[in-house]
mmCIF file of the C-alpha atoms, coordinates in Angstrom:
data_MODEL
# 
_entry.id   MODEL 
# 
loop_
_atom_site.group_PDB 
_atom_site.id 
_atom_site.type_symbol 
_atom_site.label_atom_id 
_atom_site.label_alt_id 
_atom_site.label_comp_id 
_atom_site.label_asym_id 
_atom_site.label_entity_id 
_atom_site.label_seq_id 
_atom_site.pdbx_PDB_ins_code 
_atom_site.Cartn_x 
_atom_site.Cartn_y 
_atom_site.Cartn_z 
_atom_site.occupancy 
_atom_site.B_iso_or_equiv 
_atom_site.pdbx_formal_charge 
_atom_site.auth_seq_id 
_atom_site.auth_comp_id 
_atom_site.auth_asym_id 
_atom_site.auth_atom_id 
_atom_site.pdbx_PDB_model_num 
ATOM 1   C CA . MET A 1 1   ? 18.565  -32.161 -8.118  1.00 0.00 ? 1   MET A CA 1 
ATOM 2   C CA . ARG A 1 2   ? 20.883  -29.226 -7.479  1.00 0.00 ? 2   ARG A CA 1 
ATOM 3   C CA . LYS A 1 3   ? 21.900  -28.388 -3.965  1.00 0.00 ? 3   LYS A CA 1 
ATOM 4   C CA . TYR A 1 4   ? 22.303  -24.803 -2.912  1.00 0.00 ? 4   TYR A CA 1 
ATOM 5   C CA . THR A 1 5   ? 25.650  -23.912 -1.493  1.00 0.00 ? 5   THR A CA 1 
ATOM 6   C CA . ALA A 1 6   ? 26.205  -21.680 1.490   1.00 0.00 ? 6   ALA A CA 1 
ATOM 7   C CA . THR A 1 7   ? 27.593  -19.015 -0.841  1.00 0.00 ? 7   THR A CA 1 
ATOM 8   C CA . GLY A 1 8   ? 24.475  -19.098 -3.004  1.00 0.00 ? 8   GLY A CA 1 
ATOM 9   C CA . LEU A 1 9   ? 22.221  -18.793 0.022   1.00 0.00 ? 9   LEU A CA 1 
ATOM 10  C CA . LEU A 1 10  ? 24.282  -15.918 1.408   1.00 0.00 ? 10  LEU A CA 1 
ATOM 11  C CA . LEU A 1 11  ? 24.080  -14.158 -1.948  1.00 0.00 ? 11  LEU A CA 1 
ATOM 12  C CA . LEU A 1 12  ? 20.312  -14.622 -2.074  1.00 0.00 ? 12  LEU A CA 1 
ATOM 13  C CA . VAL A 1 13  ? 19.859  -13.282 1.461   1.00 0.00 ? 13  VAL A CA 1 
ATOM 14  C CA . PHE A 1 14  ? 22.113  -10.320 0.681   1.00 0.00 ? 14  PHE A CA 1 
ATOM 15  C CA . VAL A 1 15  ? 20.186  -9.416  -2.503  1.00 0.00 ? 15  VAL A CA 1 
ATOM 16  C CA . LEU A 1 16  ? 16.844  -9.651  -0.696  1.00 0.00 ? 16  LEU A CA 1 
ATOM 17  C CA . PHE A 1 17  ? 18.162  -7.595  2.221   1.00 0.00 ? 17  PHE A CA 1 
ATOM 18  C CA . VAL A 1 18  ? 19.560  -4.863  -0.045  1.00 0.00 ? 18  VAL A CA 1 
ATOM 19  C CA . SER A 1 19  ? 16.492  -4.681  -2.305  1.00 0.00 ? 19  SER A CA 1 
ATOM 20  C CA . TYR A 1 20  ? 13.877  -4.751  0.491   1.00 0.00 ? 20  TYR A CA 1 
ATOM 21  C CA . PRO A 1 21  ? 13.918  -0.989  1.269   1.00 0.00 ? 21  PRO A CA 1 
ATOM 22  C CA . PHE A 1 22  ? 13.509  -0.125  -2.418  1.00 0.00 ? 22  PHE A CA 1 
ATOM 23  C CA . ILE A 1 23  ? 10.662  -2.590  -2.962  1.00 0.00 ? 23  ILE A CA 1 
ATOM 24  C CA . ASN A 1 24  ? 8.975   -1.649  0.315   1.00 0.00 ? 24  ASN A CA 1 
ATOM 25  C CA . SER A 1 25  ? 9.184   2.057   -0.572  1.00 0.00 ? 25  SER A CA 1 
ATOM 26  C CA . ARG A 1 26  ? 7.522   1.432   -3.960  1.00 0.00 ? 26  ARG A CA 1 
ATOM 27  C CA . VAL A 1 27  ? 4.745   -0.634  -2.409  1.00 0.00 ? 27  VAL A CA 1 
ATOM 28  C CA . TYR A 1 28  ? 4.163   2.066   0.216   1.00 0.00 ? 28  TYR A CA 1 
ATOM 29  C CA . SER A 1 29  ? 4.038   4.735   -2.499  1.00 0.00 ? 29  SER A CA 1 
ATOM 30  C CA . ALA A 1 30  ? 1.390   2.844   -4.472  1.00 0.00 ? 30  ALA A CA 1 
ATOM 31  C CA . GLN A 1 31  ? -0.739  2.305   -1.350  1.00 0.00 ? 31  GLN A CA 1 
ATOM 32  C CA . ALA A 1 32  ? -0.331  5.888   -0.120  1.00 0.00 ? 32  ALA A CA 1 
ATOM 33  C CA . ASP A 1 33  ? -1.578  7.273   -3.442  1.00 0.00 ? 33  ASP A CA 1 
ATOM 34  C CA . LYS A 1 34  ? -4.993  5.834   -2.583  1.00 0.00 ? 34  LYS A CA 1 
ATOM 35  C CA . ILE A 1 35  ? -5.259  8.071   0.510   1.00 0.00 ? 35  ILE A CA 1 
ATOM 36  C CA . GLU A 1 36  ? -7.083  11.268  -0.510  1.00 0.00 ? 36  GLU A CA 1 
ATOM 37  C CA . ASN A 1 37  ? -7.519  14.379  1.611   1.00 0.00 ? 37  ASN A CA 1 
ATOM 38  C CA . THR A 1 38  ? -8.431  18.051  1.435   1.00 0.00 ? 38  THR A CA 1 
ATOM 39  C CA . VAL A 1 39  ? -6.275  20.394  3.501   1.00 0.00 ? 39  VAL A CA 1 
ATOM 40  C CA . THR A 1 40  ? -6.458  24.159  4.013   1.00 0.00 ? 40  THR A CA 1 
ATOM 41  C CA . ILE A 1 41  ? -3.245  25.961  5.029   1.00 0.00 ? 41  ILE A CA 1 
ATOM 42  C CA . ARG A 1 42  ? -1.708  29.416  5.095   1.00 0.00 ? 42  ARG A CA 1 
ATOM 43  C CA . VAL A 1 43  ? 1.533   29.097  3.114   1.00 0.00 ? 43  VAL A CA 1 
ATOM 44  C CA . THR A 1 44  ? 4.533   30.327  5.104   1.00 0.00 ? 44  THR A CA 1 
ATOM 45  C CA . TRP A 1 45  ? 7.394   29.165  2.877   1.00 0.00 ? 45  TRP A CA 1 
ATOM 46  C CA . LYS A 1 46  ? 8.116   27.110  -0.224  1.00 0.00 ? 46  LYS A CA 1 
ATOM 47  C CA . GLU A 1 47  ? 11.258  25.629  -1.711  1.00 0.00 ? 47  GLU A CA 1 
ATOM 48  C CA . ARG A 1 48  ? 12.531  23.579  -4.625  1.00 0.00 ? 48  ARG A CA 1 
ATOM 49  C CA . ILE A 1 49  ? 14.534  20.447  -3.799  1.00 0.00 ? 49  ILE A CA 1 
ATOM 50  C CA . SER A 1 50  ? 16.938  19.080  -6.421  1.00 0.00 ? 50  SER A CA 1 
ATOM 51  C CA . TYR A 1 51  ? 18.793  15.783  -6.342  1.00 0.00 ? 51  TYR A CA 1 
ATOM 52  C CA . GLY A 1 52  ? 20.754  13.543  -8.660  1.00 0.00 ? 52  GLY A CA 1 
ATOM 53  C CA . GLU A 1 53  ? 24.093  14.294  -10.284 1.00 0.00 ? 53  GLU A CA 1 
ATOM 54  C CA . VAL A 1 54  ? 23.653  12.963  -13.806 1.00 0.00 ? 54  VAL A CA 1 
ATOM 55  C CA . TYR A 1 55  ? 19.884  13.178  -14.166 1.00 0.00 ? 55  TYR A CA 1 
ATOM 56  C CA . GLN A 1 56  ? 18.590  16.123  -12.123 1.00 0.00 ? 56  GLN A CA 1 
ATOM 57  C CA . GLN A 1 57  ? 15.203  15.594  -10.509 1.00 0.00 ? 57  GLN A CA 1 
ATOM 58  C CA . HIS A 1 58  ? 13.154  18.126  -8.587  1.00 0.00 ? 58  HIS A CA 1 
ATOM 59  C CA . TYR A 1 59  ? 10.236  18.337  -6.237  1.00 0.00 ? 59  TYR A CA 1 
ATOM 60  C CA . TYR A 1 60  ? 8.731   21.169  -4.272  1.00 0.00 ? 60  TYR A CA 1 
ATOM 61  C CA . LEU A 1 61  ? 7.924   21.476  -0.569  1.00 0.00 ? 61  LEU A CA 1 
ATOM 62  C CA . ILE A 1 62  ? 5.165   23.808  0.593   1.00 0.00 ? 62  ILE A CA 1 
ATOM 63  C CA . TYR A 1 63  ? 5.350   24.823  4.259   1.00 0.00 ? 63  TYR A CA 1 
ATOM 64  C CA . GLY A 1 64  ? 2.332   26.226  6.033   1.00 0.00 ? 64  GLY A CA 1 
ATOM 65  C CA . GLU A 1 65  ? 0.111   26.186  9.070   1.00 0.00 ? 65  GLU A CA 1 
ATOM 66  C CA . LEU A 1 66  ? -3.416  24.987  9.655   1.00 0.00 ? 66  LEU A CA 1 
ATOM 67  C CA . ALA A 1 67  ? -6.097  27.320  11.076  1.00 0.00 ? 67  ALA A CA 1 
ATOM 68  C CA . ASP A 1 68  ? -5.157  26.231  14.622  1.00 0.00 ? 68  ASP A CA 1 
ATOM 69  C CA . GLY A 1 69  ? -1.465  27.047  14.041  1.00 0.00 ? 69  GLY A CA 1 
ATOM 70  C CA . THR A 1 70  ? -0.300  23.448  13.608  1.00 0.00 ? 70  THR A CA 1 
ATOM 71  C CA . PRO A 1 71  ? 2.623   23.243  11.153  1.00 0.00 ? 71  PRO A CA 1 
ATOM 72  C CA . CYS A 1 72  ? 1.987   21.397  7.907   1.00 0.00 ? 72  CYS A CA 1 
ATOM 73  C CA . VAL A 1 73  ? 4.335   20.382  5.074   1.00 0.00 ? 73  VAL A CA 1 
ATOM 74  C CA . LEU A 1 74  ? 3.066   19.292  1.671   1.00 0.00 ? 74  LEU A CA 1 
ATOM 75  C CA . GLN A 1 75  ? 4.948   18.038  -1.354  1.00 0.00 ? 75  GLN A CA 1 
ATOM 76  C CA . ASN A 1 76  ? 4.232   19.150  -4.897  1.00 0.00 ? 76  ASN A CA 1 
ATOM 77  C CA . THR A 1 77  ? 5.524   16.741  -7.493  1.00 0.00 ? 77  THR A CA 1 
ATOM 78  C CA . ASP A 1 78  ? 4.265   15.139  -10.689 1.00 0.00 ? 78  ASP A CA 1 
ATOM 79  C CA . SER A 1 79  ? 2.094   12.077  -10.158 1.00 0.00 ? 79  SER A CA 1 
ATOM 80  C CA . PRO A 1 80  ? 1.718   9.761   -13.152 1.00 0.00 ? 80  PRO A CA 1 
ATOM 81  C CA . GLN A 1 81  ? -0.791  7.643   -11.189 1.00 0.00 ? 81  GLN A CA 1 
ATOM 82  C CA . ARG A 1 82  ? -3.053  10.720  -11.041 1.00 0.00 ? 82  ARG A CA 1 
ATOM 83  C CA . ASN A 1 83  ? -2.202  12.000  -14.530 1.00 0.00 ? 83  ASN A CA 1 
ATOM 84  C CA . LYS A 1 84  ? -0.634  15.097  -12.948 1.00 0.00 ? 84  LYS A CA 1 
ATOM 85  C CA . TYR A 1 85  ? 2.314   16.548  -14.843 1.00 0.00 ? 85  TYR A CA 1 
ATOM 86  C CA . ASN A 1 86  ? 2.050   20.231  -13.872 1.00 0.00 ? 86  ASN A CA 1 
ATOM 87  C CA . GLY A 1 87  ? 4.022   20.319  -10.604 1.00 0.00 ? 87  GLY A CA 1 
ATOM 88  C CA . SER A 1 88  ? 6.169   23.262  -11.728 1.00 0.00 ? 88  SER A CA 1 
ATOM 89  C CA . ASP A 1 89  ? 3.137   25.233  -12.922 1.00 0.00 ? 89  ASP A CA 1 
ATOM 90  C CA . LEU A 1 90  ? 1.311   24.666  -9.628  1.00 0.00 ? 90  LEU A CA 1 
ATOM 91  C CA . TYR A 1 91  ? 4.411   25.758  -7.695  1.00 0.00 ? 91  TYR A CA 1 
ATOM 92  C CA . GLN A 1 92  ? 4.443   29.092  -9.549  1.00 0.00 ? 92  GLN A CA 1 
ATOM 93  C CA . GLN A 1 93  ? 0.777   29.717  -8.644  1.00 0.00 ? 93  GLN A CA 1 
ATOM 94  C CA . ILE A 1 94  ? 1.368   29.354  -4.884  1.00 0.00 ? 94  ILE A CA 1 
ATOM 95  C CA . ASP A 1 95  ? 2.139   32.632  -3.074  1.00 0.00 ? 95  ASP A CA 1 
ATOM 96  C CA . ILE A 1 96  ? 3.546   32.927  0.437   1.00 0.00 ? 96  ILE A CA 1 
ATOM 97  C CA . GLY A 1 97  ? 1.071   34.425  2.922   1.00 0.00 ? 97  GLY A CA 1 
ATOM 98  C CA . ARG A 1 98  ? -2.089  33.323  1.138   1.00 0.00 ? 98  ARG A CA 1 
ATOM 99  C CA . VAL A 1 99  ? -4.517  30.620  2.273   1.00 0.00 ? 99  VAL A CA 1 
ATOM 100 C CA . TYR A 1 100 ? -5.063  27.638  -0.032  1.00 0.00 ? 100 TYR A CA 1 
ATOM 101 C CA . THR A 1 101 ? -7.247  24.570  -0.008  1.00 0.00 ? 101 THR A CA 1 
ATOM 102 C CA . PHE A 1 102 ? -5.429  21.676  -1.657  1.00 0.00 ? 102 PHE A CA 1 
ATOM 103 C CA . PHE A 1 103 ? -6.575  18.251  -2.795  1.00 0.00 ? 103 PHE A CA 1 
ATOM 104 C CA . THR A 1 104 ? -3.792  15.858  -1.735  1.00 0.00 ? 104 THR A CA 1 
ATOM 105 C CA . THR A 1 105 ? -2.929  12.189  -1.912  1.00 0.00 ? 105 THR A CA 1 
ATOM 106 C CA . GLY A 1 106 ? -0.737  10.229  0.471   1.00 0.00 ? 106 GLY A CA 1 
ATOM 107 C CA . GLU A 1 107 ? 0.213   10.897  4.044   1.00 0.00 ? 107 GLU A CA 1 
ATOM 108 C CA . ARG A 1 108 ? 3.207   11.994  6.086   1.00 0.00 ? 108 ARG A CA 1 
ATOM 109 C CA . ASN A 1 109 ? 5.683   9.164   6.568   1.00 0.00 ? 109 ASN A CA 1 
ATOM 110 C CA . PRO A 1 110 ? 8.955   10.201  8.242   1.00 0.00 ? 110 PRO A CA 1 
ATOM 111 C CA . LYS A 1 111 ? 10.548  6.786   7.593   1.00 0.00 ? 111 LYS A CA 1 
ATOM 112 C CA . TYR A 1 112 ? 10.538  7.383   3.837   1.00 0.00 ? 112 TYR A CA 1 
ATOM 113 C CA . ALA A 1 113 ? 10.628  11.215  3.994   1.00 0.00 ? 113 ALA A CA 1 
ATOM 114 C CA . ARG A 1 114 ? 7.221   11.393  2.296   1.00 0.00 ? 114 ARG A CA 1 
ATOM 115 C CA . TYR A 1 115 ? 4.643   14.135  2.517   1.00 0.00 ? 115 TYR A CA 1 
ATOM 116 C CA . PRO A 1 116 ? 1.095   14.416  1.191   1.00 0.00 ? 116 PRO A CA 1 
ATOM 117 C CA . ASN A 1 117 ? 1.350   15.351  -2.498  1.00 0.00 ? 117 ASN A CA 1 
ATOM 118 C CA . ILE A 1 118 ? -0.644  18.291  -3.842  1.00 0.00 ? 118 ILE A CA 1 
ATOM 119 C CA . ILE A 1 119 ? -2.731  17.205  -6.819  1.00 0.00 ? 119 ILE A CA 1 
ATOM 120 C CA . GLU A 1 120 ? -4.867  20.311  -7.292  1.00 0.00 ? 120 GLU A CA 1 
ATOM 121 C CA . ILE A 1 121 ? -5.526  23.781  -5.867  1.00 0.00 ? 121 ILE A CA 1 
ATOM 122 C CA . LEU A 1 122 ? -9.216  23.854  -4.938  1.00 0.00 ? 122 LEU A CA 1 
ATOM 123 C CA . ASP A 1 123 ? -9.429  27.356  -3.440  1.00 0.00 ? 123 ASP A CA 1 
ATOM 124 C CA . GLU A 1 124 ? -7.252  30.422  -2.838  1.00 0.00 ? 124 GLU A CA 1 
ATOM 125 C CA . ARG A 1 125 ? -7.925  33.445  -0.645  1.00 0.00 ? 125 ARG A CA 1 
ATOM 126 C CA . GLU A 1 126 ? -6.233  36.260  1.288   1.00 0.00 ? 126 GLU A CA 1 
ATOM 127 C CA . GLY A 1 127 ? -6.871  35.054  4.822   1.00 0.00 ? 127 GLY A CA 1 
ATOM 128 C CA . TRP A 1 128 ? -8.814  32.711  7.065   1.00 0.00 ? 128 TRP A CA 1 
ATOM 129 C CA . GLU A 1 129 ? -11.855 35.018  7.368   1.00 0.00 ? 129 GLU A CA 1 
ATOM 130 C CA . GLU A 1 130 ? -12.896 35.045  3.712   1.00 0.00 ? 130 GLU A CA 1 
# 
């Protein structure tokens, strides 16, 4: 029977320690996708976030406020789990100043810098009164 050396154990602990945040983030993402919500906000700003040097990736943040004035940030990105591949098209449809009702998945998690992801625009109108 082989005996593990101190070096082998240290290497194993190091690999597990380094990979834990990545694995934990993926598990959280899969669980968060099961959380569904409908949210209505007035859009106050939107922006495109790009990252990656070799392979550029993008996602969109939609800033707004709820009817009571509470700030709200939503993410708009493709979601293969939901068969959603039109993030860029949805982003172009969203106008600042208008009120939208979105179908979202996920929840806000500051630890992983995650926001609810917009899956679909359910309703659009000029203001809260309509």
